N, C-alpha and C positions, 0 to 999 in steps of 0.2 A: 520694740515697737521697730517700726521698718523701718521707718527714716534714717533713727542714729544707725543702725544692722549696715547699710546701704552708706550711709556716710561715713560709718567705721570703715569698711570695705574702700571707699575712694579714700580715704586718709589713709588705709595701710597700701598700698596702691601707687599714692603719691609721691606716698613718705619712699615707697622701691624705687620708682624712679628720682627721684633725687638723688639720693643713695647709687644707681645707677650710673646718670652722669657723672657724680662726683668722681663715682668711681673714674668710669671712662676718659672725663678730664686729666684729670691723674698720670692712668697710664697715656696720653696723648704729650702729657711734659712729656715724662720722662722718657718717651722716646724721641722727642724734640731737642731736648736736652743732649742724649747719649748722639743724636747724628749731628747735632752739632763740636758736639765734644769729638766725635769724630773727623769732620773738617779742619779741626783748628788744627788737632796731632798731624794731619795730613797736610797743612798749608805751613805748621813748622816744621817737618820733615823734609822737603822741595826746599824751604828756605835753607838749613844743615848741610843741601845734597850739596848747594849752591856754593853756600860758605866752603867743603870741601874739593869741591872742584875749583874753588879758586886757591885755598893754599895751597893743593897738592900742585898745578897747572905754575903758584912761584917758584917751589920747593923744585922743579923738573926744572926750570930753569925759566918759563918763560919763552920761547923758543920755537919757533917751529908752531907744527901742531897746537901743541898749548900753548903760545898764544894766544888762538883763537878757544880755545878753554878758556882759556884766564878771561879771555873779552867779552865770552858769553855771561860766566861765572859771574864776574867783579859787575857787573853790568846789573843780569838779574839782583847779586843780591842788591843791590842799593834798591833796584825798585821794587825787588819784594818787602825791604824793612819800612820803605814810604806808604807803599799801599798795606804795611799793617799798621803803621802808624796812623791813617786817616780812619780806616774800619774804628781804631780800637778810640781813637778823638771823638767818634760819634755817641759812645759810651759810659766814656768814662778816662779818666787822665794817666794819660801813656805811662805807663808806672810811677803813678800819683806823682809826677812830675807837675810841680804848679804850670805852666808854659797855657801862654793864653788861645784861646778860640779852639782847644781840648772840654769834654765834659760835655758838646754841645748840647745835646738833646737834655741834659736831667738842669743844665744851664739856662737854658731857654724853654722851662716847663710852659711857664705862663703867656710864654705868647705863641709858645704852636697852640695853648689850651683857645685866645684868644681867634687864632687864624683858623685850626681846624671848624669854629664853632659857626667863622665869619663864610669859610668856603661852603660849608651845610648849608648857612641860612639864605647867600646866596643859587646855589645850584639846584638844592636839592628841596628848597622850599618857596624859589617864587613863585610869586601867586601867576604872575602871567601864564611860565613856562605849563605849573600843573595845570591852571582851568583849559590852554591850551589841549593836553594831553589828554585830558580827562572827556576832551569837545566829540576827538576823535574816539574815545574808547567809547563812545552812542554807551552811558550807562543801563539809560532805559529799553535802548533795541536789547540788548545784552540781557538785565533782566528778562524781557519778555522771549528769547527764543533758552535761557533754563529755564523758565517756569514753564513753556509750555511742552519738558517732558514729565509724561506723569509721573515715571517714577523719580524725578527730584521732586514734584508738588505730595508726591503721600508722602516721601524723606523727607519734607518738611513739613506737611501739616502730621505728622506718627512727630518727631525730637517735637512740636509743641507739646501735645498732648502730654509725651512726659515730661516734661517740663512745669505741667502745670498742672499733673496728678502729683508732684513732691513739693512742688508750690503749692497745694492745699494742706499735703499736710502738715508743711512747717507752722500753716497761720495757730497764732492764739483763737481757740474757737469761744473762749470765756472776752476774750478783746473784743472779736471779731461780733457774739452776740449785744454786744453793750453798745459798737457802734450801730449798728441794724437798728437794735432799740431804740439811741439817741436822735437818732437818724429822722425812720418812720415817725417817731411819737412830734418829734419838735418842729418837722411837717403837718402832719397832720394837725398839732394846736395852731397856727399859722395860715391854715386854711379853711377861706371864706366858705362854709358852707349850706348857707343862705342865696348865699351869688353866686355858687355856682348851683343850684338845684334852679336856679330862675332859670338862668344861663339853656341847663339838660332839658327843662320844661316849656323852654321858650321854642329848642328844636325840633324836641317831640310834637309840638302845637301846630310846626312851620303845613302848609298845605293840610292841615286836616285833619292830620293824624288822631290828632285826641279825639274826633268825634268818630270816626274807624275802631279806634276804641270803644266807646258811647256805646255804637253799633253792635258789636261784637257783647260787650258788653252785657243790654239787652239785650239780648236773644239766647243768651247764656239762661237769664232769670226768666224769660218767658217760655221756654223750653221747661224752667225748675219750677216754673207752678202750672203749669200741663202735667203734672204727675201726677198717680194718683195717691201716693201715699202721703204726696205735702197737703194735697186738698184733704185725708181726713187727721193730719195734723192738724189744722188751721182749725175745721169740724170739734176735735177737742180739747181746742184752746177754749172755741165762742162759746162751748157750753160749759168749763168749766168757769171762764169770764162770767156765764150766765147766773148758773148756781150761786156762785160769791158775793156777786155785787145785791141780784133778786131772789135770792131766792124765793120768795113767795109768788111772782108774778110769772117762774119761772115752774110753779108748784100746782100753778092755778091752769098756765096753759100747757105743763101737760099732760091735762088730763083731758084735756080738748081734743092735740094731737102730741106725736111724740114729738121732743126737745129734740131732740140728738136727728129728728129725720130732717124738721124744720134748719141745723145747724148743718147739716151735707147741702142742703139744697142750697144754701148763704156759701156757705164756703167752695161751695160748685162756682155759681151767679158772678160772685167777689173773684175768683181764679180766672173766669174766662171777661168778666169787665178789666182785670187787671193784664190781660193778654194783649186783648181789644186795640183796650188803651198803649199797649208797646209797641204794635202794630203800624199804630197811628205816628204813634213817636220818629218807628224804622220809616215810615212809605214818606215819613213830608221834612224835607231837609229846615224849613220854616217855623218851625214845630215850637209852641213856647220852651218844651221843656231845655230843647234842643238851642236855644237862644242864653234860656235863665242857667244852662250848663257850661255854653262857651264866656255869660260876663262873669261865670265866681271864676272859671280857667285862668281868665284873663286877669281878672283883679288877683286872686291868689300868686302869680306869676310874678306882676309888678309887686305885691307885698313884701314880696321873698327880695326883692331889687330895693323895693326903696323903706321900706315902714319897721323901722327899727327897734319895734316891740317882736315880732318875730321874727325877725334874724335876733334877737339876742334868744329869744325863744328853742332858736334851732340852734345857735352856739351853746345852749345848754347842754341841747337832749347831746348833741356832739362829744362833750371835754365828760358827761356822764359815760358816756361811749367808752371814750376811749384810757378813761380810768378802771373804768371795767377790770376787772382779775382775769378775766376768761380775755380778753381783749391785750389782758399784756402780756398774758401766757402764751397766747396767739404769736406776740410780733415777736417774742424772745426763742417761740420755736423752729421763725421762717429758717435759720443759719442753718438747724440740722436737717428740715429739710432740702437746703436747697446743697449743703455737705454733701451729702447718702444720695440727691439722685447724681449728681458730678461729679463725684468717687466712682458710682454705678457704672456712667456712660465713659471715664477717662480710662475709665480701669480696661473695659473690653478696648482688643485690637479694632476692631470694627464703631468705636465711637461715631454717632451721629457727628457733635459737633467736628470731631477731625475733620471727618464726610465733609461736611461744611466747608471748614477753612480750604479744604484743598479742591475743592468747588470754585473758591471763589480767587484760590490762585489760580489755575487751569480758566476760570472767564476775566478774568485780571492779563493774562498772556495773553488769551482771544483780543482782548477791549486795547491791549498795548499795541497786537503786531498789525491794526487794522486801523488805529487812530493816530495820524502824523500828530495834532496835534498835542493829544493826553504826552508821548512821547516827549515832543519839543517841553512843554507844561512841566512835566516833571525833571528833564535834564536840566532845564535853568533852574529849577529850585533846587539840583545838586549841585551844580554848579553855581550857584548864591551863597547854598554853606558850605561849597569847599572853600567858595575866599574871603571866607566870616573865620574862620576856623582856622584856615591856612595865617592868616592874617594876629591870632592870636595866639597861633604855636609857632613862629617866627622870633617872637621877640624870648619866649617861656624857651622854646628846644634849643636856642641862641647862650640864654645864659648857665641854664642843662649844662652844654656840654664844656663851657670852658669853664663851668665852678667845679666838673666831676675833672675832667683835666687837670687842675690846677690843685684838687684835693688829691691826688694818687700822692700816691708814698714814692721815693725820684727811684731808690731799690726796687721796689718793686714795677714802675714803668720801665729800667730798665734790661731790665729779667724777662720783661713777658718779651717786650718790640725787639730782642735778640732772640726767641725763641723764634719767632717770628719769621724776624728776615738777617736772623747772622749769618746765617744756614746759605742765603746765597749772596753776604756780601767777602764771604771767603772765597770767593769766585774770583771777589775781585784783589788778591793776596796771590791766586793763581796766575790769573791774567797781567797782574804786575811783574810777574818774573817771570812769566818768558813772554811777554811781551820787549822788557827789558834786558833781557841776554838776546835777543834778538838787536836790537839796534844796540845794543856794544859791539856784537860781531858788526854788522852793518856801521857803523865809524869805525869801526880796526880796519875792516877791509878798505873803507875810505881814506887810511892813514894809509897806510901797504901803498895806495893806489897815488896821491899825491909825492909822497912820501920816493915810490920809484918814477 
């Protein structure tokens, strides 16, 4: 089967994409962890250097130039330790000690989730803000410009053709046949055939159309009666009937004059008389035949609408026709014909349905480009739908974000956040070390200046 084959292909391709994404995510996570580790080692090495400098300057007496080194390293060490404490306190308790206001992120996870949800709700899902951005965006005009490019309309129609073809293959033919049969038969059974026939005949008789039909029938009948072979058949029937009903009289007449000749003459005269009568009917709008025909047609139409007995006869004929095996077979075969026709068309790259869709899209683009009122109507519809959707999403998205953050594992949350921003936070330790050292030198200089 074509669809399972392609489904397997897409499933395989999706699995490969998922596996590739997972592998890439793992590699990216490992790379970030390695970078964070290097930054921590560098910050620790800088702290160790400051401690070493402080110890060395103290051993060397801390006088003269060494006093400046001691002041720098002492203050840098304090600054490095303070910033190390601040950075670590964001994610965990420093050295595992239960110091108040540490492990800030895991301790306040629920409050962070609520705050994040409210922030997204108020800044990203505010209806007035979104509506104003959509109004400036002018979706209808952009859609018009996008569809006006033939390549875009063709790509969209061709994509719809492919999707329709795949959807066609996914349908259950037996179920569709059953639905079509039930729909057609049930609607036919509810159909008022007599009333519809009366309405149709009423339309056909409007403006004297039924008289035109009578004229055509009479002209056809006149031409038929004027044919020689018709006269011969009429003569033969007359002779045959006469010989059967009055054999003795016909035998006696045949002695005097040929009965066949008499029959031929009679058939010819009868045909001429009928043709003359038909000509009279055709030429006289008020001919009795026309009046009788008019009365019969009008009466029959009225009976179709109001006569229960005639309506019941028509309904009985309709029901028998519906229940006929050939009709049921035809209804069941409708889907096969429709399916085959759709498949032939949709399988063709030059599909007529796709071409009609492409033409409709281009026409829509032209209409949108030329009709400001239509653009305004579409934009108002989109803005109204967006406002209703935003109103529904605000509550759902807010609750989802808050619940998701609260359900996160604390250790996993800390690890992910530290991998994301921990590398940058190590620069705080670097800056704290260097700024602390510079402040220490500045303070040492102020002390010397005051004492001197």
